[in-house]
C-alpha positions as CSV (number, residue, x, y, z in Angstrom):
1,M,111.3,109.9,123.0
2,P,112.4,108.9,119.5
3,S,112.8,105.2,118.8
4,S,116.2,103.5,118.4
5,I,117.3,102.8,114.9
6,P,116.1,99.3,113.9
7,Y,118.9,96.9,113.0
8,D,119.3,93.3,112.1
9,P,122.8,91.7,112.6
10,S,122.3,89.6,109.5
11,L,122.4,92.6,107.2
12,V,126.2,92.8,106.7
13,L,128.1,94.6,104.0
14,A,129.0,92.3,101.1
15,N,126.7,89.5,102.4
16,V,123.8,88.0,100.7
17,V,120.7,89.9,101.8
18,D,118.0,88.1,103.7
19,N,114.8,89.6,102.3
20,K,112.9,88.6,105.4
21,A,115.3,90.5,107.7
22,L,115.2,93.5,105.4
23,N,111.4,93.6,105.3
24,L,111.3,93.2,109.1
25,I,113.4,96.3,109.8
26,Q,111.5,98.2,107.2
27,S,108.3,97.3,109.0
28,I,109.7,98.4,112.3
29,A,110.8,101.7,110.9
30,A,107.4,102.2,109.2
31,A,105.6,101.5,112.5
32,A,107.8,104.0,114.4
33,A,107.7,106.8,111.8
34,P,104.3,108.2,112.8
35,A,105.2,108.5,116.5
36,D,108.6,110.1,115.7
37,A,106.9,112.6,113.4
38,A,104.3,113.4,116.0
39,Q,107.0,114.0,118.6
40,N,108.9,116.2,116.2
41,D,105.8,118.3,115.6
42,L,105.2,118.6,119.4
43,N,108.8,119.7,120.1
44,A,108.5,122.2,117.3
45,L,105.4,123.7,118.8
46,I,106.9,123.8,122.3
47,S,110.0,125.5,120.9
48,M,107.8,128.0,119.1
49,R,105.9,128.8,122.3
50,R,109.0,129.4,124.3
51,S,110.4,131.7,121.6
52,L,107.2,133.6,121.4
53,D,107.1,134.0,125.2
54,M,110.5,135.7,125.1
55,T,109.3,138.0,122.3
56,R,106.2,138.9,124.2
57,N,108.2,139.7,127.3
58,E,110.4,141.9,125.3
59,L,107.4,143.8,123.9
60,V,106.1,144.3,127.5
61,N,109.4,145.7,128.5
62,L,109.2,148.2,125.6
63,G,105.6,149.2,126.7
64,I,104.0,147.8,123.6
65,N,100.4,146.4,123.7
66,T,100.5,142.6,123.5
67,K,96.8,141.8,123.5
68,A,96.9,140.3,120.0
69,C,100.0,138.2,120.9
70,N,98.2,136.8,123.9
71,D,95.3,135.8,121.8
72,E,97.5,134.0,119.4
73,L,99.4,132.3,122.2
74,A,96.1,131.0,123.6
75,T,95.4,129.4,120.2
76,L,98.9,128.0,120.1
77,N,98.3,126.4,123.6
78,T,95.4,124.6,122.2
79,E,97.5,123.2,119.3
80,I,100.2,122.1,121.7
81,T,97.6,120.2,123.8
82,S,96.2,118.5,120.6
83,A,99.7,117.6,119.4
84,A,100.6,116.1,122.8
85,E,97.5,114.0,122.8
86,D,98.2,112.9,119.2
87,Y,101.8,112.0,120.1
88,V,100.8,109.9,123.1
89,K,98.3,107.9,121.1
90,K,100.7,107.3,118.2
91,K,103.5,106.3,120.5
92,I,101.4,103.7,122.3
93,T,100.1,102.4,119.0
94,A,103.6,102.2,117.6
95,E,105.0,100.3,120.6
96,K,102.2,97.7,120.3
97,Q,103.1,97.2,116.7
98,I,106.9,97.1,117.1
99,K,106.9,94.7,120.1
100,P,106.0,91.5,118.1
101,L,108.3,92.6,115.2
102,R,111.3,93.2,117.5
103,A,110.8,89.8,118.9
104,Q,111.6,88.3,115.5
105,I,115.1,89.8,115.3
106,K,117.7,87.1,116.1
107,G,121.1,88.0,117.6
108,V,122.8,84.9,116.1
109,Q,122.1,83.7,112.6
110,A,123.7,81.4,110.0
111,S,123.8,82.4,106.3
112,V,125.5,81.3,103.1
113,E,129.0,82.5,102.5
114,S,129.3,85.8,100.6
115,P,130.3,85.4,96.9
116,V,132.3,88.6,96.9
117,D,136.0,88.2,96.0
118,Y,137.5,90.0,99.0
119,T,141.0,89.9,97.6
120,K,140.0,92.1,94.6
121,T,137.2,94.1,96.2
122,Q,137.8,97.3,98.1
123,I,135.7,99.1,100.7
124,K,135.7,102.8,100.2
125,S,134.3,105.5,102.5
126,L,132.6,108.2,100.4
127,P,130.7,111.3,101.7
128,L,127.5,110.5,100.0
129,A,125.1,111.4,102.8
130,S,125.0,114.2,105.3
131,D,125.5,114.8,109.1
132,S,122.5,115.6,111.2
133,M,121.4,115.3,114.9
134,N,118.1,115.3,116.7
135,M,118.2,115.5,120.5
136,D,115.5,115.4,123.1
137,V,116.6,115.6,126.8
138,Q,114.4,115.7,129.9
139,Y,116.0,116.1,133.4
140,F,114.4,116.1,136.8
141,S,116.3,116.7,140.1
142,M,115.0,116.9,143.6
143,D,117.1,117.5,146.8
144,S,115.1,117.6,150.1
145,N,116.2,117.6,153.7
146,V,113.7,117.2,156.6
147,E,114.8,117.6,160.2
148,S,112.5,117.2,163.2
149,A,113.9,118.6,166.5
150,D,110.8,119.6,168.4
151,A,111.9,117.7,171.5
152,Y,115.0,120.0,171.8
153,A,113.2,123.2,173.0
154,S,110.3,121.5,174.8
155,A,112.4,119.0,176.8
156,I,115.1,121.5,177.8
157,A,112.5,124.2,178.7
158,T,110.6,121.7,180.9
159,F,113.9,120.7,182.5
160,V,114.9,124.2,183.3
161,S,111.4,125.4,184.4
162,A,110.9,122.6,186.8
163,S,114.5,122.8,188.1
164,T,114.1,126.4,189.1
165,S,111.3,125.8,191.6
166,W,113.6,125.8,194.6
167,M,111.9,128.2,196.8
168,G,109.4,125.6,197.9
169,V,109.8,122.8,200.4
170,N,109.8,120.2,197.7
171,A,112.5,121.9,195.7
172,S,114.9,119.0,195.9
173,K,112.3,116.5,194.9
174,D,111.2,118.6,192.0
175,M,114.7,119.0,190.7
176,S,115.4,115.3,191.1
177,S,112.2,114.4,189.2
178,A,113.0,116.8,186.4
179,A,116.5,115.4,186.0
180,Q,115.5,111.8,186.6
181,K,113.9,111.3,183.2
182,Q,114.2,113.2,180.0
183,V,113.2,111.9,176.6
184,S,114.5,113.6,173.5
185,S,114.3,112.6,169.9
186,Q,115.5,113.8,166.6
187,A,114.6,112.7,163.1
188,Q,116.7,113.6,160.1
189,K,115.9,112.6,156.5
190,H,117.8,113.6,153.4
191,N,116.6,112.5,150.0
192,L,118.5,113.3,146.8
193,S,116.9,112.0,143.6
194,G,117.5,112.7,140.0
195,T,116.0,111.4,136.7
196,L,117.5,111.9,133.3
197,V,115.8,110.8,130.1
198,L,117.6,111.5,126.8
199,S,117.5,110.5,123.2
200,V,119.8,111.4,120.4
201,S,119.7,110.3,116.8
202,C,122.4,111.2,114.2
203,T,123.0,110.5,110.5
204,H,126.6,110.2,109.3
205,K,127.8,111.6,106.0
206,N,130.3,108.8,105.2
207,A,128.9,105.8,103.2
208,S,130.7,102.5,102.7
209,M,130.7,101.2,99.2
210,L,132.2,98.1,97.5
211,A,134.3,99.8,94.8
212,P,135.5,97.9,92.8
213,F,132.8,95.2,93.3
214,V,134.2,91.8,92.1
215,L,132.5,88.5,92.3
216,D,134.0,85.1,92.8
217,V,132.0,83.3,90.0
218,D,132.3,79.8,91.4
219,K,131.3,80.9,94.9
220,A,128.4,82.9,93.4
221,I,127.1,79.8,91.6
222,N,127.3,77.7,94.7
223,T,125.4,80.4,96.6
224,W,122.7,80.3,93.9
225,N,122.4,76.6,94.1
226,H,122.1,76.8,97.9
227,I,119.3,79.5,97.7
228,F,117.4,78.0,94.7
229,P,117.9,74.3,94.7
230,G,115.0,73.8,92.3
231,D,116.6,76.2,89.7
232,S,120.2,75.3,90.1
233,F,123.2,75.4,87.7
234,E,125.3,72.6,86.5
235,P,128.8,74.1,86.0
236,T,130.1,70.8,84.5
237,N,127.5,71.0,81.7
238,R,129.2,73.3,79.2
239,Q,126.3,73.5,76.7
240,Q,123.8,74.4,79.4
241,M,126.0,77.2,80.8
242,L,126.8,78.7,77.4
243,Q,123.1,78.5,76.3
244,I,122.1,80.6,79.3
245,A,125.0,83.0,78.7
246,R,124.0,83.6,75.1
247,A,120.5,84.6,76.0
248,K,119.6,88.2,75.4
249,Q,117.4,88.4,78.5
250,D,116.9,86.4,81.7
251,P,115.5,83.0,80.6
252,G,112.1,83.1,82.1
253,T,112.9,83.1,85.8
254,A,112.3,85.6,88.4
255,N,114.8,84.2,90.9
256,K,117.6,86.4,92.0
257,Y,119.5,87.2,95.1
258,S,120.9,90.5,96.3
259,I,124.2,91.5,97.8
260,L,124.8,94.5,100.0
261,S,127.2,96.6,98.0
262,G,126.9,99.8,100.0
263,M,125.2,101.5,102.9
264,T,124.9,104.8,104.6
265,F,125.1,105.0,108.4
266,G,123.5,106.6,111.4
267,S,123.5,106.1,115.1
268,S,121.1,106.5,118.0
269,F,121.6,107.0,121.8
270,V,118.5,106.4,124.0
271,G,119.1,106.3,127.8
272,M,117.4,106.7,131.1
273,V,118.9,107.0,134.6
274,H,117.2,107.3,137.9
275,V,119.1,107.8,141.1
276,L,117.7,107.9,144.7
277,N,120.0,108.5,147.6
278,S,118.2,108.6,151.0
279,T,119.6,109.0,154.5
280,D,117.5,108.4,157.6
281,S,118.7,109.1,161.1
282,K,116.7,108.9,164.3
283,I,117.9,109.7,167.8
284,H,116.2,108.7,171.0
285,E,117.6,109.6,174.4
286,T,116.5,108.4,177.8
287,M,118.2,109.9,180.9
288,T,117.5,108.5,184.3
289,S,119.2,110.3,187.1
290,A,121.4,108.3,189.4
291,A,120.8,110.9,192.1
292,S,118.0,110.0,194.5
293,S,115.4,112.5,195.6
294,L,116.6,112.0,199.1
295,Q,119.9,113.1,200.4
296,S,120.2,110.0,202.5
297,Q,120.2,107.8,199.5
298,M,122.9,109.9,197.9
299,D,125.0,109.6,201.1
300,A,124.4,105.9,201.2
301,G,125.5,105.6,197.6
302,A,128.7,107.6,198.2
303,W,129.5,105.5,201.3
304,F,129.1,102.3,199.3
305,E,131.3,103.6,196.5
306,H,133.9,104.8,199.0
307,A,133.9,101.4,200.7
308,S,134.5,99.6,197.5
309,G,137.5,101.9,196.6
310,G,135.8,104.3,194.3
311,F,134.8,107.9,194.2
312,G,131.4,109.7,194.0
313,V,128.3,107.7,193.3
314,N,128.3,104.3,191.6
315,N,127.3,104.5,187.9
316,S,125.0,101.5,188.3
317,M,122.6,103.7,190.2
318,A,121.9,105.6,187.0
319,A,121.3,104.6,183.5
320,D,121.9,106.9,180.6
321,V,120.7,105.4,177.4
322,K,121.0,107.0,174.0
323,N,120.0,105.1,170.9
324,L,120.8,106.2,167.3
325,L,119.5,104.5,164.2
326,S,121.1,105.8,161.0
327,S,120.8,104.2,157.5
328,Q,121.6,105.1,154.0
329,N,120.0,103.7,150.9
330,V,121.3,104.2,147.4
331,T,119.2,103.1,144.4
332,T,120.2,103.6,140.8
333,H,118.5,102.4,137.6
334,V,120.2,102.9,134.3
335,T,119.0,101.9,130.8
336,L,121.0,102.6,127.7
337,I,120.5,101.5,124.1
338,S,123.1,102.8,121.7
339,M,123.1,101.8,118.1
340,G,126.0,102.5,115.8
341,V,128.4,103.8,118.5
342,I,129.6,102.2,121.7
343,P,130.1,105.1,124.2
344,S,132.4,104.9,127.1
345,M,130.6,104.4,130.4
346,V,132.5,105.7,133.5
347,A,131.2,104.7,136.9
348,S,131.0,107.3,139.6
349,E,132.0,106.8,143.2
350,V,129.3,107.0,145.9
351,K,130.4,107.6,149.5
352,L,128.5,105.4,152.0
353,G,128.3,106.7,155.5
354,V,126.0,106.7,158.5
355,Q,125.8,108.9,161.5
356,T,127.2,108.3,165.0
357,F,127.4,110.3,168.2
358,A,130.4,112.6,168.1
359,K,130.9,112.6,171.9
360,F,128.8,111.6,174.9
361,D,129.9,110.9,178.4
362,P,127.3,109.5,180.8
363,K,129.5,109.7,183.8
364,S,130.0,113.4,183.5
365,S,126.3,113.9,183.0
366,M,125.5,112.1,186.2
367,E,128.1,114.0,188.2
368,A,126.6,117.3,187.0
369,I,123.2,116.2,188.1
370,A,124.4,115.1,191.5
371,S,126.3,118.4,192.0
372,L,123.1,120.2,191.1
373,Q,121.0,118.4,193.5
374,N,123.5,118.7,196.3
375,S,123.7,122.4,195.8
376,V,119.9,122.7,196.0
377,V,119.6,120.7,199.3
378,Q,122.4,122.7,200.9
379,G,120.7,125.9,199.6
380,Q,117.6,125.4,201.8
381,D,119.6,126.0,205.1
382,S,119.5,129.8,205.0
383,L,118.2,132.6,202.7
384,K,121.7,133.7,201.7
385,A,122.8,130.2,201.1
386,S,119.6,129.5,199.2
387,A,120.3,132.5,196.9
388,Q,123.8,131.3,196.3
389,A,122.5,127.8,195.6
390,A,119.9,129.3,193.2
391,R,122.7,131.0,191.3
392,T,124.8,127.8,191.3
393,G,121.8,125.7,190.3
394,K,120.9,128.1,187.5
395,Q,124.4,127.8,186.1
396,M,124.3,124.0,186.4
397,V,120.8,123.9,184.7
398,T,122.0,126.1,181.9
399,M,125.2,124.0,181.5
400,K,123.2,120.8,181.6
401,G,120.7,122.1,179.0
402,M,123.5,123.1,176.7
403,E,125.2,119.7,177.3
404,I,122.0,117.9,176.4
405,K,121.5,119.9,173.2
406,A,125.2,119.5,172.2
407,A,124.9,115.8,172.8
408,L,121.9,115.5,170.5
409,E,123.3,117.7,167.8
410,G,126.8,116.4,168.0
411,L,126.6,113.8,165.2
412,A,129.4,112.7,163.0
413,E,129.4,110.5,159.9
414,I,131.1,107.1,159.8
415,D,132.6,106.5,156.3
416,D,131.8,102.8,155.6
417,G,133.3,102.8,152.1
418,H,132.8,103.7,148.5
419,N,130.8,102.0,145.8
420,K,131.0,102.3,142.0
421,V,127.6,103.1,140.5
422,L,126.3,104.4,137.2
423,D,124.5,107.7,137.7
424,I,123.6,110.9,135.9
425,N,127.2,111.9,135.6
426,S,128.0,108.6,134.0
427,M,125.2,109.0,131.4
428,M,126.4,112.5,130.5
429,S,130.0,111.3,130.1
430,A,128.7,108.6,127.8
431,L,126.7,111.2,125.9
432,D,129.8,113.3,125.4
433,D,131.8,110.3,124.2
434,Y,128.9,109.3,121.8
435,L,128.7,112.7,120.2
436,K,132.4,112.8,119.7
437,K,132.4,109.4,118.0
438,A,129.3,110.2,116.0
439,A,131.0,113.4,114.6
440,E,134.0,111.3,113.5
441,G,131.6,109.2,111.4
442,N,133.8,106.0,111.5
443,S,131.0,103.8,112.7
444,G,127.2,103.4,112.6
445,V,124.3,101.2,111.7
446,P,122.8,101.0,108.2
447,L,120.1,103.5,107.4
448,N,120.0,103.0,103.6
449,Y,121.0,99.8,101.8
450,F,122.4,99.7,98.3
451,L,121.6,96.3,96.8
452,K,123.3,94.5,93.9
453,D,120.9,92.1,92.2
454,I,122.4,88.9,90.9
455,S,120.3,87.0,88.3
456,K,120.8,83.6,86.6
457,L,121.9,85.3,83.4
458,D,124.5,87.3,85.2
459,L,126.1,84.2,86.7
460,A,126.1,82.3,83.4
461,Q,127.8,85.2,81.6
462,A,130.3,85.5,84.4
463,W,131.1,81.8,84.2
464,A,131.5,82.0,80.4
465,A,133.8,85.1,80.7
466,K,136.0,83.3,83.2
467,Y,136.4,80.0,81.4
468,Y,136.0,81.2,77.8
469,P,137.4,84.8,77.8
470,G,136.4,87.0,74.9
471,Q,134.7,84.3,72.8
472,Y,131.0,85.0,73.5
473,Q,130.5,88.6,74.6
474,Q,132.4,91.8,74.3
475,A,131.5,93.2,77.7
476,I,130.6,91.7,81.0
477,T,128.5,93.9,83.3
478,H,127.9,91.6,86.3
479,D,130.7,93.4,88.3
480,D,133.4,96.0,88.0
481,T,136.1,93.8,86.4
482,T,137.5,94.6,83.0
483,P,136.3,92.1,80.3
484,A,138.8,89.4,79.7
485,R,140.3,88.9,76.2
486,P,141.8,85.8,74.7
487,S,145.6,85.5,74.6
488,G,147.2,87.3,71.6
489,S,144.3,89.6,71.0
490,T,144.6,93.4,70.9
């Protein structure tokens, strides 16, 4: 992934340049250059391979022998492997070199006031550079859903098989035992994950220039005295100032400071987003029949319920327990470094919901089991009645089996709310906004710096031109102002 454009906040247009800051970002750019070049080479080889694969497939469709192409592609594969290894090594080396350099960049700094006369200086946007874009995008998405419902068929089949053994003496007991306890479970897991890694770097054609560039002489001299206290001016000493101004060359000093008089711009967009949305639901059902294996116990239960003013069999004689555990976990990790352009980040809405039972009525289940057992006991009196009971029991078993299955499958989602998160859609929206603003070219971070060097001779001549116009030199070249002339001169 290409590195972000190095930038120091102290390097501001029209300000005095901090040479340490300028050297620092140049060092960062120099350290990142080999890794960026290696990645560009790797991307070029990969693009070439894909293009040649399409060409080979076209030749195969035309019935042309592609043996020579296959041999060359094998050689290209070796070059791609070598380029990938070279890129990985250079990228790791570059990050180790950049890490201590990046730590030296300060977000807040104090510097001397700029000597530029802002009332007379103008900032012009000129198309001195060119527009370009380099993009590298990697996207990974996985959507998986795992459901385990093995207990459905096995539990229901066992229930039905055991419940149809009515022809024996112990038919009622077998039916009651089969319906007495049934354990069914369901596990459902849904994972939706996506990872997007993208990097874009652009250069902008518009450059900002100070034209005309006009200095405030007094502020410029104060700036010099602040930066070079051992080689300062004395503006009140007329002879010293004029002596320096009359010199044909800089009087034996290498001191100078620079002002940023122009710069070209670029921008970079480096982002990563990883989203994991997992839902886990587990169902466990335990059914204990309220019906006793003995008809006498059923009669006793009915008598007790009737005596207490109710109907049928008391529900306390049976327990029907169904447990459901459902959870949803949403994890998102977003990293974005944008230099030169501030894109718009729009949060997406994520729905949070867990599963619940759509409908389950324990009372109706117990009544169905009781009716089934009563029909079985009555069916043992005669062969005809037993046949009728078998048909009725079979219908009840089938109905009960469908009811159990429907109860397990009948899940609904409870909507707990909505959360605002940054996800892949947010990153793509930000990328669209970034590309739009980069194409406009109205912003950016500096790529190339145009420096205006100010020497001691320049300041002395500017001082003389301001306070003694036209008396000592015909032309002043320290800025873009017109040489001043004495009053009355033509």
